[in-house]
Biopython code that builds the backbone (N, CA, C, O; Angstrom):
import numpy as np
from Bio.PDB.StructureBuilder import StructureBuilder

atoms = [
    (1, "MET", "N", (15.545, 0.959, -8.747)),
    (1, "MET", "CA", (14.723, 2.411, -8.609)),
    (1, "MET", "C", (13.623, 2.003, -7.577)),
    (1, "MET", "O", (12.918, 1.004, -7.721)),
    (2, "VAL", "N", (13.543, 2.842, -6.554)),
    (2, "VAL", "CA", (12.343, 2.843, -5.424)),
    (2, "VAL", "C", (11.860, 4.026, -5.469)),
    (2, "VAL", "O", (12.530, 5.059, -5.477)),
    (3, "THR", "N", (10.436, 3.930, -5.506)),
    (3, "THR", "CA", (9.493, 5.041, -5.408)),
    (3, "THR", "C", (8.516, 4.984, -4.310)),
    (3, "THR", "O", (7.946, 3.907, -4.133)),
    (4, "ARG", "N", (8.208, 6.079, -3.468)),
    (4, "ARG", "CA", (7.048, 5.903, -2.382)),
    (4, "ARG", "C", (6.119, 7.057, -2.707)),
    (4, "ARG", "O", (6.546, 8.164, -3.034)),
    (5, "GLU", "N", (4.823, 6.755, -2.603)),
    (5, "GLU", "CA", (3.810, 7.588, -2.951)),
    (5, "GLU", "C", (2.820, 7.382, -2.100)),
    (5, "GLU", "O", (2.442, 6.255, -1.782)),
    (6, "THR", "N", (2.273, 8.567, -1.621)),
    (6, "THR", "CA", (0.995, 8.463, -0.466)),
    (6, "THR", "C", (-0.351, 8.928, -1.118)),
    (6, "THR", "O", (-0.455, 9.933, -1.821)),
    (7, "TYR", "N", (-1.321, 8.110, -0.814)),
    (7, "TYR", "CA", (-2.598, 8.448, -1.403)),
    (7, "TYR", "C", (-3.649, 8.674, -0.468)),
    (7, "TYR", "O", (-3.725, 7.812, 0.407)),
    (8, "PRO", "N", (-4.570, 9.700, -0.411)),
    (8, "PRO", "CA", (-5.499, 9.764, 0.567)),
    (8, "PRO", "C", (-6.564, 8.712, 0.367)),
    (8, "PRO", "O", (-6.503, 7.931, -0.583)),
    (9, "THR", "N", (-7.525, 8.687, 1.241)),
    (9, "THR", "CA", (-8.625, 7.606, 1.260)),
    (9, "THR", "C", (-9.759, 8.352, 1.357)),
    (9, "THR", "O", (-9.733, 9.576, 1.492)),
    (10, "ALA", "N", (-10.994, 7.544, 1.283)),
    (10, "ALA", "CA", (-12.460, 8.221, 1.553)),
    (10, "ALA", "C", (-12.527, 8.563, 3.058)),
    (10, "ALA", "O", (-13.410, 9.310, 3.478)),
    (11, "TYR", "N", (-11.641, 8.045, 3.834)),
    (11, "TYR", "CA", (-11.796, 8.035, 5.339)),
    (11, "TYR", "C", (-10.942, 9.166, 5.785)),
    (11, "TYR", "O", (-9.767, 9.186, 5.418)),
    (12, "LYS", "N", (-11.463, 10.204, 6.618)),
    (12, "LYS", "CA", (-10.879, 11.288, 7.163)),
    (12, "LYS", "C", (-9.668, 10.755, 8.144)),
    (12, "LYS", "O", (-9.921, 9.937, 9.029)),
    (13, "ASP", "N", (-8.468, 11.213, 7.957)),
    (13, "ASP", "CA", (-7.234, 10.985, 8.748)),
    (13, "ASP", "C", (-6.667, 9.463, 8.469)),
    (13, "ASP", "O", (-6.036, 8.861, 9.338)),
    (14, "TRP", "N", (-6.935, 8.931, 7.248)),
    (14, "TRP", "CA", (-6.309, 7.835, 6.880)),
    (14, "TRP", "C", (-5.715, 7.979, 5.522)),
    (14, "TRP", "O", (-6.339, 8.595, 4.658)),
    (15, "ALA", "N", (-4.466, 7.413, 5.259)),
    (15, "ALA", "CA", (-3.767, 7.378, 4.075)),
    (15, "ALA", "C", (-3.137, 6.086, 3.704)),
    (15, "ALA", "O", (-2.842, 5.329, 4.629)),
    (16, "ILE", "N", (-2.914, 5.761, 2.608)),
    (16, "ILE", "CA", (-2.077, 4.702, 2.177)),
    (16, "ILE", "C", (-0.798, 5.106, 1.433)),
    (16, "ILE", "O", (-0.817, 5.952, 0.539)),
    (17, "SER", "N", (0.319, 4.468, 1.834)),
    (17, "SER", "CA", (1.526, 4.635, 1.544)),
    (17, "SER", "C", (2.003, 3.505, 0.552)),
    (17, "SER", "O", (2.037, 2.365, 1.015)),
    (18, "VAL", "N", (2.339, 3.677, -0.631)),
    (18, "VAL", "CA", (2.761, 2.623, -1.589)),
    (18, "VAL", "C", (4.408, 2.722, -1.858)),
    (18, "VAL", "O", (4.883, 3.782, -2.265)),
    (19, "VAL", "N", (5.210, 1.612, -1.620)),
    (19, "VAL", "CA", (6.487, 1.746, -2.146)),
    (19, "VAL", "C", (6.576, 0.656, -3.221)),
    (19, "VAL", "O", (6.108, -0.470, -3.052)),
    (20, "THR", "N", (7.200, 1.054, -4.331)),
    (20, "THR", "CA", (7.429, -0.015, -5.511)),
    (20, "THR", "C", (9.061, 0.164, -5.721)),
    (20, "THR", "O", (9.747, 1.156, -5.477)),
    (21, "GLU", "N", (9.423, -1.010, -6.206)),
    (21, "GLU", "CA", (10.798, -1.148, -6.307)),
    (21, "GLU", "C", (11.243, -2.137, -7.621)),
    (21, "GLU", "O", (10.829, -3.291, -7.733)),
    (22, "GLN", "N", (12.098, -1.526, -8.529)),
    (22, "GLN", "CA", (12.263, -2.405, -9.737)),
    (22, "GLN", "C", (13.549, -3.386, -9.243)),
    (22, "GLN", "O", (14.556, -2.920, -8.711)),
    (23, "LEU", "N", (13.382, -4.557, -9.461)),
    (23, "LEU", "CA", (14.279, -5.587, -9.114)),
    (23, "LEU", "C", (15.399, -5.761, -10.303)),
    (23, "LEU", "O", (15.232, -5.412, -11.472)),
    (24, "GLN", "N", (16.546, -6.359, -9.769)),
    (24, "GLN", "CA", (17.563, -6.452, -10.687)),
    (24, "GLN", "C", (17.259, -7.012, -12.027)),
    (24, "GLN", "O", (17.834, -6.638, -13.049)),
    (25, "GLU", "N", (16.266, -7.991, -11.987)),
    (25, "GLU", "CA", (16.138, -8.644, -13.256)),
    (25, "GLU", "C", (14.935, -7.852, -14.024)),
    (25, "GLU", "O", (14.455, -8.410, -15.011)),
    (26, "GLY", "N", (14.457, -6.666, -13.653)),
    (26, "GLY", "CA", (13.547, -5.763, -14.233)),
    (26, "GLY", "C", (11.984, -5.948, -13.957)),
    (26, "GLY", "O", (11.153, -5.303, -14.596)),
    (27, "SER", "N", (11.676, -6.760, -13.082)),
    (27, "SER", "CA", (10.277, -6.892, -12.603)),
    (27, "SER", "C", (10.383, -5.873, -11.477)),
    (27, "SER", "O", (11.377, -5.326, -11.002)),
    (28, "TRP", "N", (8.878, -5.749, -11.130)),
    (28, "TRP", "CA", (8.502, -4.652, -10.001)),
    (28, "TRP", "C", (8.043, -5.459, -8.932)),
    (28, "TRP", "O", (7.602, -6.595, -9.101)),
    (29, "ALA", "N", (8.150, -4.823, -7.696)),
    (29, "ALA", "CA", (7.744, -5.307, -6.495)),
    (29, "ALA", "C", (7.038, -4.222, -5.638)),
    (29, "ALA", "O", (7.503, -3.086, -5.735)),
    (30, "ALA", "N", (5.956, -4.419, -4.795)),
    (30, "ALA", "CA", (5.512, -3.335, -4.104)),
    (30, "ALA", "C", (5.031, -3.827, -2.705)),
    (30, "ALA", "O", (4.733, -4.992, -2.441)),
    (31, "ILE", "N", (4.996, -2.681, -1.777)),
    (31, "ILE", "CA", (4.244, -3.004, -0.562)),
    (31, "ILE", "C", (3.409, -1.819, -0.351)),
    (31, "ILE", "O", (3.595, -0.769, -0.966)),
    (32, "ALA", "N", (2.499, -1.989, 0.513)),
    (32, "ALA", "CA", (1.675, -0.861, 1.160)),
    (32, "ALA", "C", (1.515, -0.830, 2.570)),
    (32, "ALA", "O", (1.469, -1.850, 3.258)),
    (33, "THR", "N", (1.431, 0.316, 3.005)),
    (33, "THR", "CA", (1.126, 0.575, 4.467)),
    (33, "THR", "C", (0.028, 1.443, 4.575)),
    (33, "THR", "O", (-0.180, 2.233, 3.654)),
    (34, "VAL", "N", (-0.755, 1.418, 5.622)),
    (34, "VAL", "CA", (-1.823, 2.417, 5.949)),
    (34, "VAL", "C", (-1.503, 3.159, 7.115)),
    (34, "VAL", "O", (-0.875, 2.603, 8.016)),
    (35, "ALA", "N", (-1.862, 4.368, 7.216)),
    (35, "ALA", "CA", (-1.584, 5.303, 8.248)),
    (35, "ALA", "C", (-2.799, 5.935, 8.739)),
    (35, "ALA", "O", (-3.608, 6.402, 7.937)),
    (36, "ARG", "N", (-3.018, 5.993, 10.189)),
    (36, "ARG", "CA", (-4.060, 6.666, 10.626)),
    (36, "ARG", "C", (-3.608, 7.817, 11.345)),
    (36, "ARG", "O", (-2.736, 7.548, 12.171)),
    (37, "PHE", "N", (-3.953, 9.058, 11.276)),
    (37, "PHE", "CA", (-3.482, 10.157, 12.060)),
    (37, "PHE", "C", (-4.654, 10.583, 13.046)),
    (37, "PHE", "O", (-5.856, 10.644, 12.788)),
    (38, "SER", "N", (-3.943, 10.888, 14.347)),
    (38, "SER", "CA", (-4.754, 11.318, 15.382)),
    (38, "SER", "C", (-3.949, 12.289, 16.397)),
    (38, "SER", "O", (-3.186, 11.939, 17.297)),
    (39, "GLY", "N", (-4.336, 13.659, 15.998)),
    (39, "GLY", "CA", (-3.648, 14.636, 16.697)),
    (39, "GLY", "C", (-2.228, 14.595, 16.048)),
    (39, "GLY", "O", (-2.090, 14.589, 14.825)),
    (40, "THR", "N", (-1.144, 14.566, 16.948)),
    (40, "THR", "CA", (0.075, 14.567, 16.551)),
    (40, "THR", "C", (0.554, 13.131, 16.386)),
    (40, "THR", "O", (1.697, 12.940, 15.970)),
    (41, "ALA", "N", (-0.219, 12.141, 16.675)),
    (41, "ALA", "CA", (0.270, 10.527, 16.551)),
    (41, "ALA", "C", (0.008, 10.172, 15.160)),
    (41, "ALA", "O", (-0.818, 10.802, 14.501)),
    (42, "GLN", "N", (0.700, 9.150, 14.662)),
    (42, "GLN", "CA", (0.524, 8.507, 13.549)),
    (42, "GLN", "C", (0.706, 6.996, 13.793)),
    (42, "GLN", "O", (1.746, 6.556, 14.283)),
    (43, "GLU", "N", (-0.325, 6.217, 13.442)),
    (43, "GLU", "CA", (-0.214, 4.614, 13.570)),
    (43, "GLU", "C", (-0.073, 4.161, 12.251)),
    (43, "GLU", "O", (-0.922, 4.529, 11.438)),
    (44, "VAL", "N", (0.926, 3.362, 11.854)),
    (44, "VAL", "CA", (1.266, 2.837, 10.681)),
    (44, "VAL", "C", (1.175, 1.354, 10.541)),
    (44, "VAL", "O", (2.056, 0.754, 11.157)),
    (45, "THR", "N", (0.344, 0.633, 9.894)),
    (45, "THR", "CA", (0.097, -0.827, 9.770)),
    (45, "THR", "C", (0.522, -1.228, 8.400)),
    (45, "THR", "O", (0.185, -0.612, 7.389)),
    (46, "PRO", "N", (1.298, -2.317, 8.413)),
    (46, "PRO", "CA", (1.575, -2.847, 6.992)),
    (46, "PRO", "C", (0.306, -3.698, 6.498)),
    (46, "PRO", "O", (-0.417, -4.319, 7.277)),
    (47, "VAL", "N", (0.125, -3.648, 5.101)),
    (47, "VAL", "CA", (-1.003, -4.299, 4.630)),
    (47, "VAL", "C", (-0.646, -5.697, 4.174)),
    (47, "VAL", "O", (0.353, -5.939, 3.496)),
    (48, "PRO", "N", (-1.488, -6.574, 4.570)),
    (48, "PRO", "CA", (-1.115, -8.102, 3.907)),
    (48, "PRO", "C", (-1.627, -8.101, 2.545)),
    (48, "PRO", "O", (-2.730, -7.648, 2.238)),
    (49, "MET", "N", (-0.823, -8.603, 1.766)),
    (49, "MET", "CA", (-1.015, -8.781, 0.279)),
    (49, "MET", "C", (-1.628, -10.155, -0.127)),
    (49, "MET", "O", (-0.959, -11.189, -0.131)),
    (50, "THR", "N", (-2.763, -10.106, -0.422)),
    (50, "THR", "CA", (-3.306, -11.304, -0.816)),
    (50, "THR", "C", (-3.735, -11.311, -2.401)),
    (50, "THR", "O", (-4.055, -10.298, -3.022)),
    (51, "PRO", "N", (-3.682, -12.663, -2.948)),
    (51, "PRO", "CA", (-3.733, -13.975, -2.330)),
    (51, "PRO", "C", (-1.999, -14.471, -2.170)),
    (51, "PRO", "O", (-1.594, -15.452, -1.546)),
    (52, "VAL", "N", (-1.211, -13.518, -2.894)),
    (52, "VAL", "CA", (0.267, -13.868, -2.770)),
    (52, "VAL", "C", (0.928, -13.008, -1.946)),
    (52, "VAL", "O", (0.946, -11.820, -2.270)),
    (53, "PRO", "N", (1.510, -13.380, -0.885)),
    (53, "PRO", "CA", (2.596, -12.206, -0.027)),
    (53, "PRO", "C", (3.357, -11.551, -0.867)),
    (53, "PRO", "O", (3.781, -12.120, -1.873)),
    (54, "ILE", "N", (3.641, -10.308, -0.608)),
    (54, "ILE", "CA", (4.253, -9.510, -1.259)),
    (54, "ILE", "C", (5.641, -9.837, -1.607)),
    (54, "ILE", "O", (6.043, -9.492, -2.718)),
    (55, "PRO", "N", (6.522, -10.534, -0.705)),
    (55, "PRO", "CA", (7.818, -10.999, -1.315)),
    (55, "PRO", "C", (7.873, -11.815, -2.342)),
    (55, "PRO", "O", (8.945, -11.940, -2.935)),
    (56, "ASP", "N", (6.770, -12.504, -2.738)),
    (56, "ASP", "CA", (6.567, -13.610, -3.731)),
    (56, "ASP", "C", (5.819, -13.051, -5.088)),
    (56, "ASP", "O", (5.764, -13.745, -6.103)),
    (57, "ARG", "N", (5.255, -11.748, -5.011)),
    (57, "ARG", "CA", (4.648, -11.213, -6.188)),
    (57, "ARG", "C", (5.511, -10.337, -6.936)),
    (57, "ARG", "O", (6.355, -9.644, -6.368)),
    (58, "ARG", "N", (5.340, -10.334, -8.193)),
    (58, "ARG", "CA", (6.165, -9.570, -9.236)),
    (58, "ARG", "C", (5.068, -9.129, -10.179)),
    (58, "ARG", "O", (3.964, -9.645, -10.350)),
    (59, "PHE", "N", (5.618, -8.038, -10.768)),
    (59, "PHE", "CA", (4.786, -7.372, -11.721)),
    (59, "PHE", "C", (5.634, -6.795, -13.005)),
    (59, "PHE", "O", (6.804, -6.450, -12.836)),
    (60, "GLU", "N", (5.070, -6.712, -14.165)),
    (60, "GLU", "CA", (5.655, -6.350, -15.350)),
    (60, "GLU", "C", (6.077, -4.704, -15.480)),
    (60, "GLU", "O", (6.965, -4.273, -16.216)),
    (61, "SER", "N", (5.243, -3.924, -14.606)),
    (61, "SER", "CA", (5.581, -2.552, -14.680)),
    (61, "SER", "C", (5.188, -1.893, -13.282)),
    (61, "SER", "O", (4.327, -2.338, -12.523)),
    (62, "ARG", "N", (5.946, -0.784, -13.077)),
    (62, "ARG", "CA", (5.649, -0.036, -11.732)),
    (62, "ARG", "C", (4.190, 0.233, -11.494)),
    (62, "ARG", "O", (3.670, 0.069, -10.391)),
    (63, "GLU", "N", (3.576, 0.631, -12.507)),
    (63, "GLU", "CA", (2.038, 0.930, -12.462)),
    (63, "GLU", "C", (1.383, -0.357, -11.712)),
    (63, "GLU", "O", (0.843, -0.275, -10.609)),
    (64, "ALA", "N", (1.495, -1.470, -12.410)),
    (64, "ALA", "CA", (0.826, -2.737, -12.048)),
    (64, "ALA", "C", (1.199, -2.938, -10.649)),
    (64, "ALA", "O", (0.284, -3.254, -9.888)),
    (65, "ALA", "N", (2.304, -2.819, -10.204)),
    (65, "ALA", "CA", (2.891, -3.165, -8.841)),
    (65, "ALA", "C", (2.095, -2.133, -7.952)),
    (65, "ALA", "O", (1.416, -2.513, -6.998)),
    (66, "ARG", "N", (2.227, -0.640, -8.361)),
    (66, "ARG", "CA", (1.531, 0.167, -7.450)),
    (66, "ARG", "C", (0.046, -0.019, -7.408)),
    (66, "ARG", "O", (-0.519, 0.093, -6.320)),
    (67, "ASP", "N", (-0.612, -0.281, -8.443)),
    (67, "ASP", "CA", (-2.135, -0.416, -8.483)),
    (67, "ASP", "C", (-2.463, -1.631, -7.564)),
    (67, "ASP", "O", (-3.325, -1.481, -6.699)),
    (68, "HIS", "N", (-1.843, -2.793, -7.699)),
    (68, "HIS", "CA", (-1.987, -3.750, -6.770)),
    (68, "HIS", "C", (-1.945, -3.473, -5.425)),
    (68, "HIS", "O", (-2.839, -3.792, -4.641)),
    (69, "ALA", "N", (-0.890, -2.862, -5.117)),
    (69, "ALA", "CA", (-0.640, -2.376, -3.591)),
    (69, "ALA", "C", (-1.536, -1.613, -3.030)),
    (69, "ALA", "O", (-1.912, -1.745, -1.865)),
    (70, "LEU", "N", (-2.062, -0.501, -4.068)),
    (70, "LEU", "CA", (-2.971, 0.449, -3.672)),
    (70, "LEU", "C", (-4.480, -0.043, -3.419)),
    (70, "LEU", "O", (-5.227, 0.516, -2.617)),
    (71, "ALA", "N", (-4.810, -1.066, -4.136)),
    (71, "ALA", "CA", (-5.990, -1.797, -4.115)),
    (71, "ALA", "C", (-6.095, -2.504, -2.716)),
    (71, "ALA", "O", (-7.006, -2.397, -1.896)),
    (72, "ALA", "N", (-5.023, -3.204, -2.643)),
    (72, "ALA", "CA", (-4.860, -3.944, -1.239)),
    (72, "ALA", "C", (-5.030, -3.048, -0.107)),
    (72, "ALA", "O", (-5.729, -3.432, 0.831)),
    (73, "GLY", "N", (-4.454, -1.850, -0.072)),
    (73, "GLY", "CA", (-4.518, -0.750, 0.805)),
    (73, "GLY", "C", (-5.808, -0.349, 1.058)),
    (73, "GLY", "O", (-6.227, -0.336, 2.216)),
    (74, "ARG", "N", (-6.557, 0.012, 0.040)),
    (74, "ARG", "CA", (-7.970, 0.391, -0.016)),
    (74, "ARG", "C", (-8.940, -0.551, 0.640)),
    (74, "ARG", "O", (-9.883, -0.221, 1.358)),
    (75, "GLU", "N", (-8.575, -1.792, 0.290)),
    (75, "GLU", "CA", (-9.592, -2.866, 0.790)),
    (75, "GLU", "C", (-9.305, -2.989, 2.179)),
    (75, "GLU", "O", (-10.303, -3.126, 2.887)),
    (76, "TRP", "N", (-8.010, -2.973, 2.851)),
    (76, "TRP", "CA", (-7.805, -3.102, 4.112)),
    (76, "TRP", "C", (-8.414, -2.042, 5.004)),
    (76, "TRP", "O", (-8.885, -2.345, 6.100)),
    (77, "VAL", "N", (-8.407, -0.808, 4.547)),
    (77, "VAL", "CA", (-8.797, 0.419, 5.143)),
    (77, "VAL", "C", (-10.501, 0.363, 5.017)),
    (77, "VAL", "O", (-11.230, 0.903, 5.848)),
    (78, "ASP", "N", (-10.944, -0.301, 3.965)),
    (78, "ASP", "CA", (-12.430, -0.255, 4.058)),
    (78, "ASP", "C", (-13.035, -1.193, 5.133)),
    (78, "ASP", "O", (-14.083, -0.966, 5.738)),
    (79, "ARG", "N", (-12.116, -2.442, 5.316)),
    (79, "ARG", "CA", (-12.613, -3.519, 6.175)),
    (79, "ARG", "C", (-12.344, -3.036, 7.714)),
    (79, "ARG", "O", (-13.013, -3.493, 8.640)),
    (80, "ASN", "N", (-11.325, -2.090, 7.904)),
    (80, "ASN", "CA", (-11.031, -1.888, 9.124)),
    (80, "ASN", "C", (-11.315, -0.538, 9.671)),
    (80, "ASN", "O", (-10.792, -0.138, 10.711)),
    (81, "THR", "N", (-12.088, 0.113, 9.013)),
    (81, "THR", "CA", (-12.611, 1.545, 9.462)),
    (81, "THR", "C", (-14.145, 1.565, 9.687)),
    (81, "THR", "O", (-14.801, 2.499, 9.225)),
    (82, "VAL", "N", (-14.646, 0.720, 10.275)),
    (82, "VAL", "CA", (-16.105, 0.519, 10.549)),
    (82, "VAL", "C", (-16.396, 1.828, 11.241)),
    (82, "VAL", "O", (-15.850, 2.000, 12.331)),
    (83, "GLY", "N", (-17.179, 2.777, 10.762)),
    (83, "GLY", "CA", (-17.745, 3.915, 11.487)),
    (83, "GLY", "C", (-16.526, 5.117, 11.507)),
    (83, "GLY", "O", (-16.542, 6.121, 12.220)),
    (84, "ALA", "N", (-15.687, 4.815, 10.732)),
    (84, "ALA", "CA", (-14.579, 6.076, 10.747)),
    (84, "ALA", "C", (-15.066, 7.264, 10.117)),
    (84, "ALA", "O", (-14.355, 8.267, 10.057)),
]
sb = StructureBuilder()
sb.init_structure("model")
sb.init_model(0)
sb.init_chain("A")
sb.init_seg("    ")
for serial, (resi, resn, name, xyz) in enumerate(atoms, 1):
    if name == "N":
        sb.init_residue(resn, " ", resi, " ")
    sb.init_atom(name, np.array(xyz, "f"), 0.0, 1.0, " ", f" {name:<3s}", serial, name[0])
structure = sb.get_structure()
């Protein structure tokens, strides 16, 4: 099962997308991307997941995976939107 959700941020024209996936053994994985909108253009950037890269990180629930990815996305946006 794969789900994709998009969340607004505190910054105008920025959003975070989180994709969660339930793996065959039952655990969950997630990735996050951030999007910046400018006119009709959209710039999408994958969020590095720290301290453990996303391919190696597993969670017991979809919510835990989503929350981890969303927190990483918010942190990335906060660090990279000086003056936004």
